[in-house]
N, C-alpha and C positions, 0 to 999 in steps of 0.2 A: 504493500500500500504506499509506504513511504517513497520508494522509487518511482512510483507512478506520479506521485505528487512533485517529485523532483523533475521528472521529465516535462510535466506541464508547466512547471515554473521556468525551466529552460526555454521551452517553446514560447512562452509568453515574453520572456526576456529577448529572445531572438526576434519575435514579432515586433517588439518595441524598437529594437535597433533597426529593423528594416523600415519601420514607419518614420523613424527620425531621418534615416538616410533618403528616403523618398521626399520628405519635407525640405531637407537640404538641396536636393537636386531640383525640386520645383522652384526654390528661391533662386537658384543659379540660373534656371531657365528664364525666369521672370526678369532678372537683371540683364541677361543677354538680349531678351526681347526688347527691353528698354533702350538698350545701347544700339540696337539694331534700328529701332525707330528714329533715334536721333541721328544716325548715320544716313538714313533714307531722307530725313528732312534736309540734312546738309547737302546730299546729292542733288535733291531737288532745286535747292537754292543756288547751287553751283551751276546746274543746267540752265536755270532761269538767267543767271548773270551772264553766262556765255551767250545765251540767246539774245539778251538786251545788247550786249557789245557788238554781236553780229548785225543787229538791226541798226545800231548807230553807225557802223562802218558803211552799211548800204546807203544811209541817209546822207553821208558826207562827213567831212571832218568836223570835229567837235570845237576846234579853235581855228579861227580864220585870221588871227591877228599876227603881228610880227613877233620875233624873239623878245624884243624890248618890252612890248605890251605884256608878254607873258611873264617876264621878270618882275614888272611892276605889280602885276596882279599877285603874284606869289609874295612879294615884299608886303603888300597891303594885308594879305591874308594872315602873314606872320605877325605883323604889328597888332592886328585886331585880336589875335589869339594870345598875345603875351600878357602876363601878369606882372604887375610891378612888385618888387621885393625890396624890403628896407626902406631907405630914404628916397627911392626912385620915384 
Protein backbone atom coordinates (compact mmCIF):
# COMPACT_ATOMS: atom_id res chain seq x y z
CA UNK A 1 0.00 0.00 0.00
CA UNK A 2 2.82 2.38 0.92
CA UNK A 3 4.62 1.76 -2.38
CA UNK A 4 1.41 2.55 -4.28
CA UNK A 5 1.17 5.87 -2.47
CA UNK A 6 4.82 6.59 -3.30
CA UNK A 7 4.20 5.85 -6.98
CA UNK A 8 1.18 8.14 -6.98
CA UNK A 9 3.22 10.88 -5.29
CA UNK A 10 6.03 10.52 -7.87
CA UNK A 11 3.48 10.66 -10.69
CA UNK A 12 1.93 13.81 -9.20
CA UNK A 13 5.35 15.46 -8.83
CA UNK A 14 6.25 14.46 -12.35
CA UNK A 15 2.97 15.87 -13.63
CA UNK A 16 3.61 19.13 -11.73
CA UNK A 17 7.08 19.36 -13.28
CA UNK A 18 5.61 18.84 -16.75
CA UNK A 19 2.95 21.48 -16.09
CA UNK A 20 5.59 23.97 -14.90
CA UNK A 21 7.69 23.30 -18.00
CA UNK A 22 4.67 23.77 -20.25
CA UNK A 23 3.91 27.08 -18.54
CA UNK A 24 7.50 28.22 -19.04
CA UNK A 25 7.42 27.23 -22.72
CA UNK A 26 4.12 29.06 -23.23
CA UNK A 27 5.64 32.20 -21.67
CA UNK A 28 8.65 31.93 -24.01
CA UNK A 29 6.34 31.50 -27.00
CA UNK A 30 4.33 34.58 -25.97
CA UNK A 31 7.56 36.59 -25.65
CA UNK A 32 8.78 35.43 -29.06
CA UNK A 33 5.37 36.24 -30.57
CA UNK A 34 5.52 39.77 -29.12
CA UNK A 35 9.02 40.30 -30.53
CA UNK A 36 7.91 38.98 -33.90
CA UNK A 37 5.02 41.44 -33.98
CA UNK A 38 7.41 44.31 -33.22
CA UNK A 39 9.75 43.18 -36.01
CA UNK A 40 6.81 42.94 -38.42
CA UNK A 41 5.78 46.50 -37.52
CA UNK A 42 9.34 47.68 -38.11
CA UNK A 43 9.42 45.88 -41.45
CA UNK A 44 6.15 47.57 -42.45
CA UNK A 45 7.49 50.98 -41.44
CA UNK A 46 10.70 50.30 -43.34
CA UNK A 47 8.75 49.31 -46.45
CA UNK A 48 6.58 52.43 -46.15
CA UNK A 49 9.65 54.62 -45.82
CA UNK A 50 11.29 53.12 -48.91
CA UNK A 51 8.05 53.51 -50.83
CA UNK A 52 7.82 57.17 -49.76
CA UNK A 53 11.42 57.79 -50.81
CA UNK A 54 10.81 56.15 -54.19
CA UNK A 55 7.75 58.32 -54.72
CA UNK A 56 9.74 61.42 -53.80
CA UNK A 57 12.41 60.48 -56.34
CA UNK A 58 9.80 60.14 -59.07
CA UNK A 59 8.30 63.55 -58.23
CA UNK A 60 11.65 65.29 -58.56
CA UNK A 61 14.41 66.61 -56.35
CA UNK A 62 13.57 67.66 -52.81
CA UNK A 63 15.92 70.65 -52.85
CA UNK A 64 16.24 72.94 -55.87
CA UNK A 65 18.43 75.59 -54.23
CA UNK A 66 22.16 76.15 -54.41
CA UNK A 67 24.73 74.70 -52.04
CA UNK A 68 24.99 78.08 -50.29
CA UNK A 69 21.24 78.12 -49.64
CA UNK A 70 21.50 74.61 -48.30
CA UNK A 71 24.31 75.60 -45.92
CA UNK A 72 22.33 78.64 -44.74
CA UNK A 73 19.30 76.46 -44.04
CA UNK A 74 21.43 73.99 -42.06
CA UNK A 75 22.96 76.84 -40.06
CA UNK A 76 19.50 78.24 -39.27
CA UNK A 77 18.26 74.83 -38.15
CA UNK A 78 21.30 74.40 -35.91
CA UNK A 79 20.88 77.85 -34.37
CA UNK A 80 17.18 77.25 -33.66
CA UNK A 81 17.89 73.91 -31.99
CA UNK A 82 20.77 75.12 -29.79
CA UNK A 83 20.15 75.68 -26.10
CA UNK A 84 22.17 78.29 -24.21
CA UNK A 85 24.33 77.06 -21.33
CA UNK A 86 25.70 79.11 -18.48
CA UNK A 87 25.98 82.87 -19.10
CA UNK A 88 25.45 82.57 -22.86
